[in-house]
Backbone as a chain_set.jsonl record, in Angstrom:
{"seq": "MERIIGIDYGRRRVGIAVSDPLFVFASPLETVDGAKIIEYLKNYAQKETVTQFVVGYPMNLDNTPSEAAADVDIFLKQLGKAFSGVPVALEDERFTSVLAHRAMIDGGMKAKDRRNKASVDKISAAIILQSYLDKKK", "coords": {"N": [[-17.875, 47.444, -4.872], [-19.663, 50.2, -3.524], [-22.314, 50.028, -1.163], [-25.541, 50.559, 0.331], [-27.232, 49.095, 2.967], [-30.461, 47.959, 3.59], [-32.617, 47.15, 6.261], [-35.16, 45.167, 7.541], [-35.988, 44.36, 10.486], [-36.778, 41.487, 12.354], [-37.514, 39.211, 14.985], [-37.678, 36.501, 14.197], [-37.395, 36.489, 11.351], [-35.442, 38.372, 9.039], [-35.616, 40.909, 6.79], [-33.693, 41.843, 4.013], [-32.368, 44.436, 2.063], [-30.743, 46.064, -0.693], [-28.84, 48.825, -1.895], [-28.29, 50.3, -5.151], [-25.055, 50.923, -6.71], [-24.96, 53.708, -7.068], [-26.6, 54.74, -5.19], [-29.347, 55.185, -5.651], [-31.486, 53.444, -6.208], [-33.317, 50.912, -4.452], [-33.218, 47.441, -3.876], [-34.85, 44.35, -3.198], [-33.105, 41.851, -1.381], [-32.617, 39.486, 0.281], [-34.015, 37.167, 2.661], [-33.333, 36.506, 5.945], [-32.646, 34.244, 8.616], [-33.373, 35.351, 11.868], [-31.538, 34.83, 13.945], [-29.178, 34.535, 12.609], [-28.406, 36.862, 11.398], [-26.291, 38.786, 11.83], [-24.015, 37.317, 11.166], [-24.61, 36.801, 8.454], [-24.552, 39.442, 7.429], [-21.866, 40.105, 7.89], [-20.598, 38.301, 6.152], [-21.609, 39.264, 3.731], [-20.478, 41.818, 3.71], [-17.871, 41.219, 3.228], [-17.785, 40.808, 0.548], [-18.886, 43.04, -0.688], [-18.624, 46.622, -0.352], [-19.915, 48.021, 2.412], [-21.431, 50.944, 3.139], [-23.263, 52.061, 4.804], [-25.961, 51.324, 7.076], [-29.462, 51.034, 6.993], [-32.017, 50.887, 9.113], [-35.21, 49.675, 9.705], [-37.451, 51.172, 11.919], [-39.773, 50.401, 14.329], [-42.714, 52.167, 14.883], [-45.438, 53.643, 16.72], [-48.692, 54.978, 15.871], [-48.838, 57.4, 17.189], [-46.3, 58.372, 17.117], [-44.55, 57.256, 18.989], [-42.159, 54.804, 20.08], [-42.905, 51.45, 19.131], [-43.975, 48.302, 20.638], [-42.325, 46.354, 19.537], [-39.998, 47.72, 19.143], [-38.125, 47.391, 21.159], [-36.872, 44.949, 20.585], [-35.604, 45.666, 18.214], [-33.862, 47.588, 19.187], [-32.072, 46.005, 20.67], [-30.961, 44.53, 18.584], [-29.75, 46.661, 17.193], [-27.653, 47.318, 18.917], [-26.084, 45.006, 18.703], [-25.443, 45.147, 15.991], [-24.008, 47.556, 15.918], [-21.799, 46.812, 17.43], [-20.664, 44.783, 15.858], [-20.139, 46.135, 13.483], [-18.57, 48.579, 13.884], [-17.537, 50.879, 12.613], [-19.375, 51.617, 10.712], [-21.98, 53.709, 9.767], [-25.341, 53.926, 11.087], [-28.637, 54.423, 10.168], [-31.945, 55.23, 11.188], [-35.176, 54.391, 10.063], [-38.556, 55.134, 9.784], [-40.783, 52.491, 9.965], [-43.48, 52.144, 9.694], [-46.373, 50.835, 8.207], [-44.992, 49.493, 6.175], [-45.263, 46.762, 5.618], [-47.85, 46.63, 4.623], [-47.537, 48.21, 2.343], [-45.703, 46.596, 1.012], [-47.239, 44.301, 0.441], [-49.077, 45.507, -1.29], [-47.362, 46.247, -3.369], [-46.623, 43.721, -4.263], [-49.049, 42.745, -5.209], [-49.612, 44.657, -7.198], [-47.478, 44.093, -8.821], [-48.225, 41.743, -9.938], [-47.928, 39.34, -8.6], [-48.766, 36.056, -7.638], [-51.446, 34.991, -5.447], [-50.784, 32.865, -3.744], [-47.99, 33.067, -3.617], [-47.778, 35.548, -2.423], [-48.386, 35.049, 0.185], [-46.115, 34.19, 1.34], [-44.134, 34.976, 3.872], [-41.459, 35.624, 3.939], [-40.957, 36.844, 1.502], [-42.44, 39.184, 1.811], [-40.991, 40.39, 3.885], [-38.426, 40.978, 2.749], [-39.169, 42.691, 0.699], [-40.328, 44.703, 2.198], [-38.02, 45.632, 3.465], [-36.746, 46.73, 1.255], [-38.515, 48.817, 0.7], [-38.213, 50.381, 2.99], [-35.497, 51.104, 2.722], [-35.59, 52.421, 0.216], [-37.222, 54.597, 0.829], [-35.531, 55.993, 2.566], [-33.395, 56.56, 0.789], [-34.709, 58.192, -1.053], [-35.271, 60.434, 0.524], [-32.731, 61.41, 0.915], [-32.007, 62.53, -1.479]], "CA": [[-18.76, 48.582, -5.044], [-20.275, 50.659, -2.275], [-23.741, 49.74, -1.038], [-26.254, 50.802, 1.58], [-28.065, 47.93, 3.273], [-31.721, 48.206, 4.282], [-32.944, 46.017, 7.128], [-36.454, 45.071, 8.212], [-35.63, 43.398, 11.518], [-37.753, 40.736, 13.123], [-36.82, 38.17, 15.746], [-37.625, 35.272, 13.413], [-36.915, 36.735, 9.994], [-34.936, 39.713, 8.771], [-35.58, 41.247, 5.376], [-32.505, 42.61, 3.63], [-32.393, 45.081, 0.751], [-29.456, 46.673, -1.009], [-28.893, 49.927, -2.863], [-27.388, 50.217, -6.296], [-23.817, 51.651, -6.384], [-25.148, 55.158, -7.097], [-27.51, 55.049, -4.073], [-30.587, 55.711, -6.201], [-32.535, 52.437, -6.144], [-33.231, 49.818, -3.485], [-33.728, 46.17, -4.379], [-34.89, 43.274, -2.203], [-31.956, 40.967, -1.538], [-32.692, 38.19, 0.943], [-34.615, 37.075, 3.988], [-32.382, 35.726, 6.731], [-33.057, 33.859, 9.958], [-32.992, 36.404, 12.805], [-30.37, 34.444, 14.741], [-27.985, 34.478, 11.751], [-28.307, 38.103, 10.627], [-24.965, 39.42, 11.926], [-23.125, 36.463, 10.37], [-24.93, 37.063, 7.057], [-24.061, 40.78, 7.08], [-20.399, 40.043, 7.843], [-20.246, 37.636, 4.895], [-21.935, 40.188, 2.638], [-19.517, 42.928, 3.759], [-16.596, 40.759, 2.674], [-17.898, 40.841, -0.914], [-19.264, 44.396, -1.099], [-18.324, 47.653, 0.635], [-21.139, 48.534, 3.034], [-21.134, 52.284, 3.649], [-24.266, 52.459, 5.793], [-27.13, 50.486, 7.296], [-30.722, 51.727, 7.27], [-32.819, 49.907, 9.839], [-36.588, 50.06, 9.953], [-37.739, 51.302, 13.353], [-41.23, 50.301, 14.508], [-43.325, 53.276, 15.617], [-46.889, 53.696, 16.821], [-49.272, 56.11, 15.15], [-48.593, 58.639, 17.933], [-44.855, 58.622, 17.001], [-43.772, 56.644, 20.059], [-41.686, 53.475, 19.666], [-43.847, 50.358, 19.389], [-43.48, 47.217, 21.484], [-41.252, 45.656, 18.814], [-38.79, 48.557, 19.12], [-37.156, 46.837, 22.114], [-36.093, 43.95, 19.847], [-34.749, 46.385, 17.265], [-32.8, 48.225, 19.984], [-31.074, 44.96, 20.963], [-30.271, 44.278, 17.312], [-28.899, 47.817, 16.881], [-26.432, 47.186, 19.726], [-25.285, 43.942, 18.083], [-24.966, 45.673, 14.716], [-22.972, 48.542, 16.23], [-20.619, 46.103, 17.913], [-20.082, 44.035, 14.736], [-19.749, 47.072, 12.421], [-18.389, 49.815, 14.65], [-17.222, 52.027, 11.768], [-20.405, 51.824, 9.691], [-23.11, 54.442, 10.34], [-26.671, 53.319, 11.045], [-29.753, 55.374, 10.173], [-33.238, 54.614, 11.473], [-36.236, 54.835, 9.167], [-39.882, 54.726, 10.239], [-41.235, 51.361, 9.161], [-44.935, 52.011, 9.709], [-47.1, 50.511, 6.976], [-44.178, 48.899, 5.115], [-45.821, 45.455, 5.235], [-49.012, 46.916, 3.775], [-46.998, 48.661, 1.059], [-45.083, 45.442, 0.365], [-48.343, 43.511, -0.13], [-49.613, 46.263, -2.42], [-46.384, 46.136, -4.448], [-46.691, 42.362, -4.794], [-50.291, 42.676, -5.992], [-49.417, 45.483, -8.396], [-46.491, 43.429, -9.663], [-48.812, 40.541, -10.517], [-47.562, 38.135, -7.869], [-49.909, 35.201, -7.318], [-51.859, 35.018, -4.043], [-50.005, 31.855, -3.018], [-46.652, 33.62, -3.402], [-47.884, 36.711, -1.525], [-48.491, 34.558, 1.564], [-44.765, 33.893, 1.795], [-43.708, 36.106, 4.71], [-40.081, 35.978, 3.597], [-41.035, 37.816, 0.401], [-42.918, 40.443, 2.394], [-39.915, 40.989, 4.68], [-37.373, 41.592, 1.932], [-39.758, 43.828, -0.01], [-40.434, 45.759, 3.214], [-36.672, 46.194, 3.627], [-36.498, 47.581, 0.085], [-39.33, 50.027, 0.865], [-37.537, 51.165, 4.032], [-34.275, 51.667, 2.142], [-35.954, 53.379, -0.836], [-37.706, 55.792, 1.509], [-34.341, 56.694, 3.036], [-32.654, 57.078, -0.374], [-35.477, 59.298, -1.618], [-35.099, 61.609, 1.399], [-31.363, 61.905, 0.789], [-31.811, 63.211, -2.775]], "C": [[-19.418, 48.936, -3.712], [-21.785, 50.435, -2.309], [-24.26, 50.233, 0.312], [-27.183, 49.608, 1.764], [-29.302, 48.386, 4.043], [-32.119, 46.961, 5.055], [-34.332, 46.19, 7.722], [-36.303, 43.968, 9.242], [-36.853, 42.777, 12.178], [-37.016, 39.614, 13.835], [-36.648, 36.889, 14.927], [-36.972, 35.458, 12.054], [-36.476, 38.182, 9.845], [-34.89, 39.907, 7.263], [-34.388, 42.14, 5.101], [-32.723, 43.173, 2.226], [-31.047, 45.764, 0.548], [-29.663, 47.797, -2.019], [-28.051, 49.58, -4.084], [-26.136, 51.031, -5.942], [-23.952, 53.171, -6.372], [-26.095, 55.643, -5.996], [-28.811, 55.691, -4.538], [-31.738, 54.733, -5.98], [-32.256, 51.393, -5.069], [-33.85, 48.572, -4.104], [-33.777, 45.147, -3.252], [-33.728, 42.318, -2.448], [-32.242, 39.571, -0.988], [-33.539, 38.3, 2.2], [-33.771, 36.082, 4.765], [-33.002, 35.393, 8.08], [-32.525, 34.903, 10.949], [-31.743, 36.096, 13.607], [-29.073, 34.5, 13.93], [-27.705, 35.791, 11.023], [-26.916, 38.738, 10.673], [-23.954, 38.63, 11.089], [-23.348, 36.712, 8.875], [-24.347, 38.414, 6.614], [-22.537, 40.816, 7.004], [-19.934, 39.394, 6.545], [-20.498, 38.557, 3.704], [-20.883, 41.303, 2.562], [-18.125, 42.509, 3.28], [-16.596, 40.844, 1.15], [-18.156, 42.249, -1.449], [-18.878, 45.38, 0.01], [-19.64, 48.234, 1.145], [-20.807, 49.879, 3.665], [-22.106, 52.723, 4.737], [-25.333, 51.374, 5.902], [-28.321, 51.401, 7.536], [-31.65, 50.68, 7.859], [-34.22, 50.464, 10.062], [-36.866, 50.082, 11.447], [-39.242, 51.348, 13.556], [-41.784, 51.401, 15.417], [-44.836, 53.091, 15.676], [-47.39, 54.916, 16.049], [-49.043, 57.445, 15.862], [-47.099, 58.997, 17.993], [-44.034, 58.165, 18.201], [-43.298, 55.278, 19.567], [-42.711, 52.394, 20.038], [-43.193, 49.312, 20.288], [-42.284, 46.513, 20.843], [-39.951, 46.457, 18.784], [-37.726, 48.037, 20.079], [-36.27, 45.788, 21.442], [-35.135, 44.62, 18.876], [-33.601, 47.059, 18.01], [-31.69, 47.231, 20.324], [-30.262, 44.661, 19.705], [-29.322, 45.428, 16.971], [-27.595, 47.769, 17.672], [-25.509, 46.13, 19.127], [-24.665, 44.433, 16.774], [-23.828, 46.664, 14.94], [-21.679, 47.9, 16.697], [-19.901, 45.4, 16.755], [-19.531, 44.955, 13.647], [-19.544, 48.462, 13.02], [-18.124, 51.046, 13.774], [-18.288, 52.376, 10.745], [-21.597, 52.544, 10.314], [-24.433, 53.696, 10.14], [-27.707, 54.437, 11.108], [-31.027, 54.589, 10.472], [-34.284, 55.223, 10.552], [-37.556, 54.281, 9.686], [-40.398, 53.608, 9.349], [-42.745, 51.15, 9.208], [-45.46, 51.749, 8.308], [-46.249, 49.858, 5.887], [-44.714, 47.536, 4.689], [-47.026, 45.632, 4.319], [-48.537, 47.345, 2.384], [-46.345, 47.502, 0.289], [-46.149, 44.555, -0.277], [-48.909, 44.203, -1.367], [-48.668, 46.152, -3.631], [-46.425, 44.746, -5.083], [-47.94, 42.181, -5.649], [-50.122, 43.431, -7.298], [-48.427, 44.846, -9.367], [-46.993, 42.127, -10.269], [-48.442, 39.249, -9.822], [-48.822, 37.359, -7.487], [-50.181, 35.213, -5.821], [-51.055, 34.035, -3.203], [-48.615, 32.385, -2.67], [-46.675, 34.805, -2.442], [-47.984, 36.289, -0.071], [-47.126, 34.231, 2.162], [-44.221, 35.108, 2.561], [-42.276, 36.54, 4.416], [-40.057, 37.004, 2.46], [-41.462, 39.176, 0.92], [-41.785, 41.146, 3.131], [-38.851, 41.647, 3.817], [-37.905, 42.745, 1.096], [-39.948, 44.997, 0.949], [-39.085, 46.424, 3.442], [-36.342, 47.123, 2.465], [-37.289, 48.886, 0.186], [-38.694, 50.95, 1.903], [-36.311, 51.858, 3.44], [-34.594, 52.702, 1.069], [-36.463, 54.686, -0.245], [-36.529, 56.641, 1.995], [-33.59, 57.335, 1.86], [-33.375, 58.279, -0.986], [-35.33, 60.572, -0.785], [-33.728, 62.236, 1.237], [-31.112, 62.677, -0.506], [-31.936, 64.707, -2.638]], "O": [[-19.69, 48.064, -2.887], [-22.439, 50.624, -3.334], [-23.521, 50.312, 1.293], [-27.84, 49.169, 0.819], [-29.194, 49.114, 5.03], [-31.976, 45.844, 4.558], [-34.643, 47.218, 8.325], [-36.465, 42.788, 8.93], [-37.822, 43.459, 12.51], [-36.004, 39.121, 13.338], [-35.587, 36.265, 14.964], [-36.103, 34.682, 11.657], [-37.055, 39.091, 10.439], [-34.214, 39.167, 6.549], [-34.105, 43.073, 5.853], [-33.197, 42.479, 1.327], [-30.31, 46.009, 1.503], [-30.542, 47.729, -2.879], [-27.21, 48.681, -4.045], [-26.157, 51.768, -4.956], [-23.148, 53.856, -5.739], [-26.358, 56.842, -5.893], [-29.317, 56.619, -3.907], [-32.838, 55.141, -5.607], [-31.105, 51.039, -4.812], [-34.881, 48.646, -4.772], [-32.856, 45.077, -2.438], [-33.404, 42.013, -3.596], [-32.122, 38.583, -1.712], [-33.751, 39.39, 2.731], [-33.523, 34.965, 4.311], [-33.789, 36.17, 8.619], [-31.36, 35.292, 10.875], [-30.968, 37.0, 13.92], [-27.985, 34.51, 14.506], [-26.86, 35.833, 10.129], [-26.416, 39.185, 9.641], [-23.133, 39.218, 10.385], [-22.386, 36.821, 8.115], [-23.728, 38.512, 5.555], [-21.979, 41.492, 6.139], [-18.994, 39.87, 5.908], [-19.69, 38.618, 2.777], [-20.453, 41.681, 1.472], [-17.297, 43.362, 2.962], [-15.537, 40.939, 0.53], [-17.695, 42.602, -2.535], [-18.815, 45.003, 1.18], [-20.384, 48.864, 0.393], [-20.011, 49.959, 4.601], [-21.816, 53.643, 5.502], [-25.577, 50.615, 4.963], [-28.199, 52.426, 8.208], [-32.02, 49.712, 7.195], [-34.387, 51.583, 10.547], [-36.556, 49.126, 12.157], [-39.917, 52.228, 13.021], [-41.371, 51.541, 16.568], [-45.435, 52.466, 14.8], [-46.608, 55.769, 15.632], [-49.052, 58.498, 15.225], [-46.684, 59.818, 18.811], [-42.92, 58.65, 18.401], [-43.957, 54.658, 18.732], [-43.302, 52.426, 21.118], [-42.021, 49.421, 20.648], [-41.342, 46.124, 21.534], [-38.905, 45.913, 18.429], [-36.535, 48.226, 19.831], [-35.066, 45.736, 21.692], [-33.989, 44.194, 18.73], [-32.478, 47.094, 17.507], [-30.508, 47.573, 20.272], [-29.037, 44.552, 19.753], [-28.206, 45.19, 16.509], [-26.544, 48.141, 17.151], [-24.297, 46.331, 19.05], [-23.498, 44.161, 16.492], [-22.812, 46.623, 14.246], [-20.591, 48.389, 16.395], [-18.672, 45.421, 16.681], [-18.57, 44.602, 12.963], [-20.268, 49.403, 12.692], [-18.465, 52.158, 14.176], [-18.126, 53.332, 9.986], [-22.172, 52.052, 11.285], [-24.616, 52.953, 9.177], [-27.659, 55.291, 11.994], [-31.171, 53.436, 10.066], [-34.274, 56.426, 10.295], [-37.658, 53.093, 9.991], [-40.447, 53.75, 8.127], [-43.238, 50.096, 8.807], [-45.029, 52.381, 7.343], [-46.735, 49.68, 4.77], [-44.628, 47.187, 3.512], [-47.204, 44.882, 3.36], [-49.074, 46.894, 1.372], [-46.429, 47.441, -0.937], [-45.982, 44.106, -1.411], [-49.187, 43.552, -2.375], [-49.116, 45.986, -4.766], [-46.28, 44.61, -6.297], [-47.89, 41.536, -6.696], [-50.444, 42.92, -8.371], [-48.523, 45.034, -10.58], [-46.274, 41.477, -11.028], [-48.62, 38.17, -10.387], [-49.818, 37.945, -7.064], [-49.27, 35.417, -5.018], [-50.685, 34.345, -2.071], [-48.123, 32.175, -1.561], [-45.702, 35.044, -1.727], [-47.699, 37.087, 0.822], [-47.01, 34.02, 3.369], [-43.891, 36.133, 1.964], [-41.923, 37.7, 4.625], [-39.234, 37.92, 2.46], [-40.912, 40.201, 0.519], [-41.632, 42.362, 3.016], [-38.414, 42.758, 4.116], [-37.166, 43.687, 0.811], [-39.754, 46.152, 0.568], [-39.01, 47.643, 3.595], [-35.734, 48.175, 2.658], [-36.791, 49.944, -0.199], [-38.645, 52.165, 1.71], [-36.114, 53.058, 3.635], [-33.947, 53.748, 1.009], [-36.167, 55.762, -0.765], [-36.536, 57.863, 1.849], [-33.201, 58.501, 1.924], [-32.743, 59.256, -1.387], [-35.27, 61.67, -1.339], [-33.569, 63.446, 1.4], [-30.118, 63.395, -0.62], [-31.801, 65.43, -3.625]]}, "num_chains": 1, "name": "protein.A"}
């Protein structure tokens, strides 16, 4: 089945989200070690058809790339090399961590579980991907 992958990239941890086959909904999938992300994506692409990547791009409030954008730029080059035929879209990731925390609270997640940064990362990836999917409708 065809899927779009959402990515919240960080040097240490990378949140991954996936679309449903109809490209309507995004769901958190996994949090992966930053050094192993390309390997993880290659393994995933062997099981599912990845039609596109949506990568969260860190921006400042004045719409300039943030300091963390340099790390994302390096990752984008690696992603492009590993998946040369798969298009990559960038999505503004401002406030996704705040929205992820809010979603966890609204969903009734316990405070102890909300401190788990891996959960925040994969929920942030889902928010990034859902934002992209909503714009495409």
